[in-house]
C-alpha positions as CSV (number, residue, x, y, z in Angstrom):
1,M,-19.7,3.9,-10.0
2,T,-20.9,3.3,-6.4
3,T,-24.7,3.4,-6.2
4,F,-26.1,4.6,-2.8
5,I,-29.3,3.4,-1.3
6,T,-28.9,5.4,1.9
7,Q,-25.9,7.5,3.1
8,D,-24.0,4.4,4.2
9,T,-25.6,1.6,2.2
10,V,-24.5,0.8,-1.3
11,T,-25.4,-1.8,-3.9
12,T,-22.8,-4.6,-4.7
13,K,-22.4,-6.8,-7.7
14,Y,-20.9,-10.1,-6.5
15,W,-24.1,-12.2,-5.8
16,H,-26.7,-14.2,-7.5
17,T,-30.2,-15.5,-6.8
18,L,-30.7,-19.2,-5.9
19,E,-33.6,-21.4,-6.9
20,D,-35.2,-21.2,-3.5
21,G,-35.2,-17.4,-3.6
22,R,-32.3,-16.8,-1.3
23,I,-29.4,-14.6,-2.5
24,Q,-25.9,-16.0,-2.4
25,C,-23.0,-13.6,-1.8
26,D,-20.1,-14.4,-4.1
27,L,-17.5,-12.0,-2.6
28,C,-15.7,-14.6,-0.6
29,P,-15.5,-18.4,-0.5
30,R,-17.9,-18.5,2.4
31,F,-20.8,-18.1,-0.1
32,C,-23.4,-16.9,2.5
33,K,-26.9,-17.7,1.4
34,L,-29.3,-15.1,2.7
35,H,-33.0,-14.7,3.1
36,E,-34.5,-11.2,2.8
37,G,-33.2,-9.0,5.6
38,Q,-30.5,-11.5,6.6
39,R,-26.9,-10.5,7.1
40,G,-23.8,-12.6,6.2
41,L,-21.3,-13.8,8.7
42,C,-19.3,-10.6,8.0
43,F,-22.3,-8.6,9.3
44,I,-21.9,-5.6,7.0
45,R,-23.3,-7.3,3.8
46,K,-27.0,-7.9,3.7
47,N,-29.8,-9.1,1.5
48,L,-32.0,-6.0,1.1
49,N,-34.7,-6.0,-1.6
50,H,-33.4,-9.1,-3.2
51,Q,-29.8,-7.9,-3.6
52,V,-26.6,-7.9,-1.5
53,V,-25.8,-4.5,-0.2
54,M,-22.9,-3.1,1.9
55,T,-24.3,-1.4,5.0
56,S,-21.2,0.5,6.3
57,Y,-19.9,2.5,3.3
58,G,-18.1,5.6,4.5
59,R,-18.2,4.5,8.2
60,S,-15.1,3.6,10.1
61,S,-14.2,2.3,13.6
62,G,-11.5,5.0,13.6
63,F,-8.4,6.4,12.0
64,A,-4.8,6.5,13.1
65,V,-1.4,7.2,11.7
66,D,0.9,4.2,12.4
67,P,4.5,3.2,11.4
68,I,4.2,1.1,8.3
69,E,6.3,-1.6,10.1
70,K,3.2,-2.2,12.3
71,K,1.2,-3.6,9.4
72,P,3.7,-5.4,9.3
73,L,5.6,-4.3,6.1
74,N,9.4,-4.2,6.3
75,H,10.2,-3.8,2.6
76,F,7.6,-1.2,1.6
77,L,8.6,2.4,2.2
78,P,10.4,1.7,5.5
79,G,10.1,4.3,8.3
80,T,7.1,6.1,6.7
81,P,3.8,6.9,8.4
82,I,0.6,5.2,7.1
83,L,-3.0,6.3,7.6
84,S,-4.9,3.2,8.9
85,F,-8.6,2.5,9.1
86,G,-11.1,-0.3,9.1
87,T,-14.9,-0.9,9.5
88,A,-16.6,-3.6,11.5
89,G,-17.1,-7.3,11.0
90,C,-15.1,-10.0,9.3
91,N,-15.6,-12.9,6.9
92,L,-13.5,-15.3,9.1
93,A,-14.4,-16.6,12.6
94,C,-10.9,-16.8,14.1
95,K,-11.2,-18.0,17.8
96,F,-7.9,-16.1,18.5
97,C,-8.8,-12.8,17.0
98,Q,-6.7,-10.0,18.5
99,N,-8.9,-7.2,17.0
100,W,-12.2,-8.9,18.1
101,D,-13.8,-5.8,19.4
102,I,-13.8,-4.5,15.8
103,S,-13.9,-7.6,13.7
104,K,-16.6,-9.3,15.8
105,S,-18.7,-6.2,16.3
106,R,-22.4,-6.6,15.6
107,E,-23.1,-3.0,16.5
108,M,-23.2,-0.3,13.8
109,D,-22.6,2.2,16.6
110,A,-19.0,1.0,16.7
111,L,-18.6,2.8,13.4
112,M,-18.5,6.3,14.8
113,S,-16.3,8.0,12.2
114,M,-17.8,9.1,8.8
115,A,-15.4,9.8,5.9
116,S,-15.6,9.8,2.2
117,P,-12.9,8.2,0.1
118,E,-11.8,11.7,-1.0
119,A,-11.6,12.9,2.6
120,I,-9.4,10.0,3.5
121,A,-7.0,10.6,0.6
122,K,-6.8,14.3,1.6
123,A,-6.2,13.4,5.2
124,A,-3.3,11.2,4.2
125,I,-1.7,14.2,2.4
126,A,-2.4,16.5,5.3
127,H,-0.6,14.1,7.8
128,N,2.3,13.5,5.4
129,C,1.4,9.8,5.0
130,A,2.9,8.0,2.0
131,S,0.1,5.4,2.0
132,V,-3.2,4.3,3.4
133,A,-3.8,0.9,5.1
134,Y,-7.1,-1.0,4.9
135,T,-6.8,-2.9,8.2
136,Y,-8.1,-3.6,11.7
137,N,-10.7,-5.8,10.1
138,D,-10.5,-7.5,6.7
139,P,-10.9,-5.1,3.8
140,V,-12.4,-7.9,1.7
141,I,-15.8,-7.2,3.3
142,F,-15.7,-3.4,2.7
143,H,-14.7,-4.1,-0.9
144,E,-16.5,-1.1,-2.5
145,Y,-15.4,1.4,0.1
146,A,-11.8,0.2,0.0
147,I,-11.6,0.4,-3.8
148,D,-13.1,3.9,-4.0
149,T,-10.7,5.1,-1.4
150,A,-7.8,3.5,-3.2
151,K,-8.9,5.2,-6.4
152,A,-9.0,8.6,-4.6
153,C,-5.6,7.9,-3.1
154,R,-4.0,7.0,-6.4
155,E,-5.2,10.3,-7.9
156,L,-3.2,12.1,-5.2
157,G,-0.1,9.9,-5.4
158,I,-0.9,8.0,-2.2
159,K,-0.2,4.2,-2.1
160,S,-2.7,1.7,-0.8
161,V,-2.0,-1.3,1.5
162,A,-4.3,-4.2,2.2
163,V,-3.9,-6.0,5.5
164,T,-6.0,-9.2,4.9
165,A,-6.4,-12.9,5.3
166,G,-6.7,-13.2,1.5
167,Y,-10.0,-15.1,1.7
168,V,-11.7,-13.8,-1.4
169,C,-13.1,-15.1,-4.7
170,P,-11.2,-14.7,-7.9
171,E,-13.4,-12.1,-9.7
172,P,-13.6,-9.6,-6.8
173,R,-10.0,-10.3,-6.0
174,A,-8.9,-9.1,-9.4
175,E,-10.9,-5.9,-9.1
176,F,-9.7,-5.2,-5.6
177,Y,-5.9,-5.8,-6.2
178,Q,-5.7,-3.7,-9.3
179,W,-6.0,-0.7,-6.9
180,M,-3.6,-2.0,-4.2
181,D,0.1,-1.3,-4.2
182,A,1.1,-3.6,-1.3
183,A,-0.5,-6.3,0.9
184,N,0.3,-8.2,4.1
185,I,-1.4,-11.5,3.9
186,D,-2.2,-13.4,7.1
187,L,-1.2,-17.0,6.4
188,K,-2.7,-18.2,9.6
189,A,-1.3,-21.8,9.4
190,F,-0.4,-24.5,7.0
191,S,-3.1,-27.1,7.7
192,E,-6.7,-27.3,6.5
193,S,-7.7,-28.6,9.9
194,F,-6.5,-25.4,11.6
195,Y,-8.3,-23.2,9.0
196,H,-11.5,-25.2,9.2
197,T,-11.8,-25.6,13.0
198,I,-10.2,-22.4,14.3
199,T,-10.9,-19.8,11.6
200,G,-14.0,-21.2,9.9
201,S,-12.4,-21.0,6.4
202,H,-10.2,-23.0,4.1
203,L,-6.5,-23.0,3.4
204,D,-6.6,-23.6,-0.4
205,A,-8.4,-20.3,-1.1
206,V,-5.7,-18.4,0.7
207,L,-2.9,-20.2,-1.1
208,D,-4.6,-19.4,-4.4
209,T,-4.7,-15.7,-3.5
210,L,-1.0,-15.8,-2.7
211,K,-0.1,-17.4,-6.0
212,Y,-2.4,-14.9,-7.8
213,L,-0.7,-11.9,-6.2
214,K,2.8,-13.1,-6.8
215,H,2.4,-14.3,-10.4
216,E,-0.4,-12.1,-11.8
217,T,0.0,-8.7,-10.2
218,S,2.7,-6.2,-9.3
219,V,1.4,-5.9,-5.7
220,W,4.3,-6.1,-3.2
221,I,3.4,-8.9,-0.7
222,E,4.6,-9.9,2.7
223,L,3.3,-12.8,4.9
224,T,2.4,-12.9,8.6
225,T,1.8,-16.0,10.7
226,L,0.7,-15.6,14.3
227,L,2.2,-18.6,16.0
228,I,-0.1,-20.2,18.6
229,P,1.3,-22.7,21.0
230,G,0.2,-26.2,20.2
231,K,-1.9,-25.1,17.2
232,N,0.3,-24.1,14.3
233,D,3.8,-23.9,15.7
234,S,5.2,-27.4,15.1
235,E,8.6,-27.8,13.3
236,A,6.9,-30.0,10.7
237,E,4.2,-27.5,9.9
238,L,6.8,-24.6,9.7
239,E,9.0,-26.7,7.4
240,A,6.1,-27.4,5.1
241,M,4.9,-23.8,5.1
242,T,8.3,-22.2,4.4
243,Q,9.2,-24.8,1.7
244,W,5.8,-24.0,0.0
245,V,6.5,-20.3,0.1
246,V,9.9,-20.6,-1.5
247,E,8.7,-23.0,-4.1
248,H,5.5,-21.2,-5.1
249,L,6.2,-17.6,-4.3
250,G,9.9,-17.4,-4.3
251,P,12.6,-16.6,-1.8
252,E,12.2,-12.8,-1.8
253,V,8.7,-12.7,-0.1
254,P,9.2,-11.7,3.5
255,M,7.7,-13.8,6.2
256,H,6.8,-12.4,9.7
257,F,6.4,-14.8,12.6
258,T,4.5,-13.0,15.4
259,A,3.7,-13.8,19.0
260,F,0.2,-14.8,20.2
261,H,-1.3,-13.4,23.4
262,P,-4.5,-14.9,24.9
263,D,-7.6,-13.2,23.6
264,W,-11.2,-13.7,22.4
265,K,-12.1,-17.4,22.6
266,M,-8.5,-18.7,23.3
267,R,-7.8,-17.0,26.6
268,D,-6.5,-20.3,28.1
269,T,-3.8,-20.7,25.5
270,P,-0.4,-19.4,26.7
271,H,1.7,-16.7,25.2
272,T,4.1,-17.7,22.4
273,P,7.6,-18.2,23.7
274,K,10.3,-16.2,22.0
275,D,12.2,-19.4,21.3
276,T,9.3,-20.6,19.1
277,L,9.5,-17.4,17.0
278,L,13.3,-17.7,16.6
279,M,12.9,-21.4,15.7
280,A,10.4,-20.4,12.9
281,R,12.7,-17.8,11.6
282,N,15.6,-20.2,11.5
283,I,13.6,-22.8,9.7
284,A,12.5,-20.2,7.1
285,I,16.0,-19.0,6.5
286,K,17.3,-22.7,6.3
287,N,14.6,-23.4,3.6
288,G,15.6,-20.4,1.5
289,V,13.4,-17.5,2.7
290,R,15.7,-14.5,2.4
291,Y,13.8,-12.1,4.7
292,A,12.3,-13.7,7.9
293,Y,11.3,-11.7,10.9
294,V,9.9,-12.1,14.4
295,G,7.2,-9.8,15.8
296,N,5.4,-8.8,19.0
297,V,8.7,-9.4,20.9
298,H,11.8,-7.3,21.3
299,N,14.6,-8.8,19.2
300,K,16.7,-6.5,17.0
301,T,18.4,-9.4,15.2
302,G,15.1,-11.0,14.3
303,Q,13.5,-7.7,13.2
304,S,16.3,-6.4,11.1
305,T,16.9,-6.9,7.3
306,Y,20.1,-8.5,6.1
307,C,21.7,-8.7,2.6
308,H,21.1,-12.3,1.5
309,Q,24.4,-12.2,-0.5
310,C,26.9,-10.8,2.0
311,G,25.0,-10.8,5.3
312,T,25.4,-7.1,6.0
313,M,22.6,-5.5,8.1
314,L,20.7,-3.4,5.6
315,I,17.9,-2.0,7.8
316,G,18.3,-2.2,11.5
317,R,15.1,-2.2,13.6
318,D,14.5,-1.7,17.3
319,G,10.8,-2.3,17.6
320,Y,9.3,0.1,15.0
321,I,12.3,2.4,15.1
322,L,14.9,2.2,12.3
323,S,18.4,2.1,13.8
324,D,20.5,1.4,10.7
325,W,20.3,2.1,6.9
326,H,22.8,0.5,4.5
327,L,21.0,0.8,1.1
328,D,21.8,3.1,-1.7
329,E,19.2,5.3,-3.5
330,S,17.9,2.3,-5.5
331,G,17.8,-0.3,-2.8
332,H,21.2,-2.0,-3.3
333,C,23.5,-3.1,-0.5
334,L,26.3,-0.6,0.0
335,T,28.7,-3.4,0.8
336,C,28.3,-5.8,-2.2
337,G,25.8,-4.1,-4.5
338,T,23.1,-6.8,-4.3
339,R,19.5,-5.6,-4.7
340,C,17.3,-5.9,-1.6
341,A,13.8,-6.9,-2.6
342,G,11.1,-4.3,-1.9
343,V,9.9,-0.8,-2.6
344,F,12.2,1.8,-1.1
345,D,12.6,5.6,-1.1
346,A,16.0,7.0,-1.6
347,Q,16.1,7.8,2.1
348,P,14.2,6.0,4.9
349,G,11.3,7.7,6.7
350,Q,11.7,9.0,10.2
351,W,8.2,8.4,11.7
352,G,9.4,6.0,14.4
353,A,7.0,4.1,16.7
354,R,4.4,6.8,17.2
355,R,0.7,6.2,16.9
356,Q,-1.5,9.3,16.3
357,S,-5.2,9.2,16.3
358,V,-6.8,11.2,13.5
359,R,-10.3,12.7,13.1
360,I,-11.6,12.9,9.6
361,S,-14.8,14.6,8.4
362,G,-16.4,14.9,5.1
């Protein structure tokens, strides 16, 4: 049960006291060590009265209904609308952050929307959303709020989707993912030097989360890598990454390679060429990844889903709009009968590319 200190501040349980009197937060592998009154790097977790509290429970930077393909998830209820929200702050320090106005916010005034978990679940029903996404910033840091919302959603038959970097400790990870139905994990690169110098985190913890999700849960997972010119887009790194995915996660985990645009602290880095994305997709397919996609560019071939057995286009995509559907009611190819990996309704959704802002109260 969530214990409130104030309307938007709740107690947490993943922390311990150090010998010098500071409190160590044990939610993520950053292990922030906090003096009284001090906030962690994520900003919304704080040492208050000798315990770690979350200071933004029930407060959001906003709500919107998005196409689920925008998360991106291509194999989880395609074509359906998803109610999306986040808070402020982040437990990583990515220099290329493309949601920096939210994830790097140090102003609680950025969290203008107030909504209880029950109100969010009811809003999803009211807007005909099949699922709710915990996104925009990393839901790891609003652990308690996300879990309570996921519980409320599950009671109403609404699915929960985590959009996250996967940088979380094992015990809170297990608690969090028992309430999630799907996740898109941001595999930012495949080198420790990139993770350490550009994101302020470590690769091994993310890989551990990926193996945990694949082999110890029923959560549907897809991976996204934002390819940054000269940083994580070499053929050698993409070879190593895709080979690792097939070996440790299996060939059916979809991979999304998306285009970088200059932002935050990397404004001098150029946009990702489309040819780089297509190269990454080709390397993934060559190494056995059955479902590899390109994103943030217009390319129907690279955004569509194909049967790995006979090559038939199963789900055509033109941006976020579904253009073709060649699956039967249980997700099998209508040409050869091979099952397409994923979670599918009998018929695709028809939401399209719309984005609709939503106000929630209560």
